[in-house]
C-alpha positions in Angstrom: -7.5 -24.3 -23.3 -6.7 -24.7 -19.6 -8.6 -22.7 -17.0 -6.8 -19.8 -15.5 -8.8 -19.7 -12.3 -8.1 -22.5 -9.9 -10.5 -22.7 -6.9 -8.8 -23.1 -3.5 -12.0 -22.7 -1.4 -15.4 -21.2 -1.8 -14.9 -17.6 -3.0 -11.1 -18.0 -3.4 -9.2 -18.7 -6.6 -5.5 -18.8 -7.6 -4.6 -17.3 -11.0 -1.2 -18.3 -12.5 0.0 -15.2 -14.4 3.1 -17.0 -15.8 3.9 -20.6 -16.8 4.8 -23.2 -14.2 3.0 -21.3 -11.4 6.0 -19.1 -11.0 4.0 -16.0 -10.3 0.4 -16.2 -9.0 -2.4 -13.7 -8.2 -5.5 -14.4 -6.3 -9.2 -13.6 -6.6 -11.6 -13.2 -3.7 -15.3 -12.9 -4.0 -16.7 -10.2 -1.7 -20.0 -10.6 0.2 -21.9 -8.6 -2.4 -20.6 -10.6 -5.4 -17.9 -8.0 -6.3 -14.3 -9.1 -6.5 -11.0 -8.3 -4.9 -7.7 -9.1 -6.7 -4.7 -9.8 -4.5 -1.5 -8.8 -6.4 -1.2 -8.2 -10.1 1.8 -10.1 -11.4 4.4 -8.8 -13.8 3.7 -6.2 -16.5 1.3 -8.4 -18.4 -0.2 -10.0 -15.4 -3.5 -8.2 -15.8 -4.3 -10.3 -18.9 -4.6 -13.7 -17.3 -6.4 -12.0 -14.3 -9.0 -10.5 -16.6 -9.4 -13.8 -18.4 -9.9 -15.6 -15.1 -12.6 -13.1 -14.1 -14.3 -13.9 -17.4 -14.3 -17.6 -16.7 -16.1 -16.9 -13.4 -18.7 -14.8 -15.1 -17.3 -11.5 -13.8 -16.6 -8.3 -15.8 -13.7 -6.0 -15.1 -15.9 -3.5 -13.4 -16.9 -6.1 -10.9 -13.4 -5.7 -9.3 -13.7 -3.1 -6.6 -10.3 -3.6 -4.8 -6.7 -4.4 -5.7 -5.0 -5.6 -2.6 -1.2 -5.5 -2.7 1.1 -7.7 -0.6 4.1 -5.4 -1.4 5.7 -3.3 -4.1 8.0 -5.5 -6.2 7.8 -5.8 -10.0 6.5 -9.3 -10.0 3.5 -8.3 -7.8 2.9 -4.7 -8.9 4.1 -4.8 -12.5 0.5 -5.3 -13.8 -1.2 -3.1 -11.1 -1.5 0.1 -13.1 -3.0 -1.7 -16.2 -5.4 -3.7 -14.0 -6.4 -0.6 -12.1 -7.2 1.2 -15.3 -9.1 -1.7 -16.7 -11.2 -2.2 -13.6 -11.4 1.1 -11.8 -10.4 -0.7 -8.6 -9.1 0.9 -5.4 -5.6 -0.1 -4.4 -5.1 -1.0 -0.8 -1.8 -1.8 0.9 0.1 -1.6 4.3 0.9 1.9 5.3 4.7 1.2 5.2 4.4 -0.1 1.6 2.3 2.7 0.0 5.3 4.9 -0.8 6.8 2.3 -3.1 3.6 1.7 -5.0 3.0 5.4 -5.4 6.6 6.0 -6.7 6.9 2.8 -8.8 10.2 1.8 -7.2 10.9 -1.1 -4.8 12.7 -0.5 -1.5 16.5 -0.8 -1.2 18.0 -4.3 -0.8 19.6 -5.6 2.4 22.9 -3.7 2.9 24.6 -6.9 3.9 24.4 -8.2 0.3 27.7 -8.1 -1.6 28.2 -5.4 -4.2 28.4 -8.0 -6.9 25.2 -9.6 -5.7 23.4 -6.3 -5.8 24.6 -5.7 -9.3 23.5 -9.1 -10.5 20.1 -8.7 -8.9 19.4 -5.2 -10.3 20.7 -5.7 -13.9 17.1 -6.1 -15.1 14.3 -3.6 -14.7 12.9 -3.4 -11.2 10.6 -0.4 -11.4 6.9 -0.4 -12.4 4.2 2.1 -13.4 3.1 3.9 -10.2 -0.4 3.4 -8.9 -2.7 5.6 -6.7 -3.1 4.0 -3.3 -6.6 4.7 -2.0 -6.3 3.3 1.5 -3.7 1.9 3.9 -3.9 -0.3 6.9 -1.8 -1.8 9.8 -1.0 -5.2 11.2 -4.0 -7.0 12.7 -6.6 -5.2 10.7 -9.5 -7.3 9.4 -10.3 -6.0 6.0 -13.9 -6.1 4.7 -12.8 -8.0 1.6 -13.7 -11.5 0.6 -15.9 -11.9 3.6 -13.1 -11.0 6.0 -9.3 -10.8 5.5 -6.8 -10.7 8.4 -3.7 -8.6 7.8 -0.5 -10.3 9.0 2.4 -7.9 8.7 5.5 -10.0 7.7 8.2 -7.4 7.1 11.7 -8.0 5.9 11.1 -8.9 2.3 10.0 -5.3 2.2 9.1 -3.0 5.1 5.4 -3.2 4.6 5.1 -6.8 3.2 1.9 -8.5 4.3 0.4 -12.0 4.2 -3.3 -12.4 4.4 -5.6 -15.0 6.1 -9.0 -15.4 4.5 -10.9 -16.1 7.7 -14.1 -17.5 6.1 -12.3 -20.3 4.3 -9.1 -20.8 6.2 -6.9 -19.9 3.1 -3.6 -18.3 3.9 -2.0 -16.1 1.2 1.7 -16.0 2.1 2.8 -13.3 -0.4 6.6 -13.6 -0.4 7.0 -14.5 3.2 7.3 -18.1 2.0 7.8 -19.5 -1.5 6.8 -23.0 -2.7 9.3 -23.6 -5.5 9.9 -27.3 -5.4 9.5 -27.1 -1.7 8.4 -24.6 0.9 11.2 -22.1 1.5 11.9 -18.6 2.6 12.0 -15.7 0.1 15.3 -15.6 -1.7 17.8 -13.5 0.4 18.9 -11.4 -2.5 15.4 -10.0 -2.9 14.9 -8.8 0.7 15.4 -5.5 2.4 16.2 -7.2 5.7 17.0 -10.9 5.4 17.0 -11.7 9.1 13.7 -9.9 9.7 12.1 -11.6 6.7 12.8 -15.0 8.3 11.8 -14.1 11.8 8.5 -12.5 10.7 7.6 -15.5 8.5 7.4 -17.5 11.8 4.2 -15.6 12.5 2.5 -17.7 9.8 3.0 -20.8 11.9 0.9 -19.3 14.6 -2.2 -19.0 12.4 -4.9 -21.5 11.8 -5.5 -22.3 8.1 -6.5 -25.2 5.9 -4.9 -24.2 2.5 -1.8 -22.2 1.7 -1.6 -20.1 -1.4 1.9 -18.9 -2.5 2.7 -16.2 -5.0 5.6 -18.3 -6.2 4.7 -21.9 -6.7 1.6 -24.1 -6.5 -0.8 -24.0 -3.6 -1.0 -26.6 -0.9 -4.5 -27.9 -0.2 -3.8 -30.9 2.0 -1.8 -30.7 5.2 -0.9 -27.0 4.5 -0.8 -25.9 8.1 1.4 -28.9 9.1 3.7 -28.4 6.1 4.3 -24.7 6.9 4.8 -25.3 10.6 7.2 -28.2 9.9 9.3 -26.0 7.7 9.4 -23.2 10.1 10.2 -25.4 13.0 13.0 -27.1 11.1 14.5 -23.8 10.0 14.1 -21.7 13.1 14.8 -24.2 15.9 
């Protein structure tokens, strides 16, 4: 049976919660040996996350924090179940907390066509609400995983965040960038502000990192910084 925890760096793992790396979560080991989970996948996403913890010799109660990049179904669908299984505290950006507490994502970009909106919202988009224990702002260094820099990258949602694991140089892009067949921006039809999502993603090119972990698609462990910067330069110049 294949492992569900893929190590990106010391203390950092990627957990595919669906086939083909379409939706990933991440695990961070805190300085005291406890664990932080970053995002929780779709409604059944807690299952592979809990299995990955077991592979690492960790129990559900070792998870102290569930850190959310934003409040979309493919990130927050498994959050309530995971929170109940672990007793973890949910943290998110202060502009994103309302969506997690209400279980509904923000509105889509008003420039999208009516037909496009209908197609994108035909399936379920809501999720079970979760209690948010703490919020933060851009530039905060969270005491998780040995130090995690908050990089506010709004536009996909108002409070969307990427995270830089400072101890290892692993960048977690959230949905600021995808890696489906190639590095790309988040799909326009899923954004609250398409133009802002693209301009804020440029912030990632200003960071120093060795490895890039994407929620959608496999990670990049060799030349990640160069690959991200090349994409951003080619699309924003």
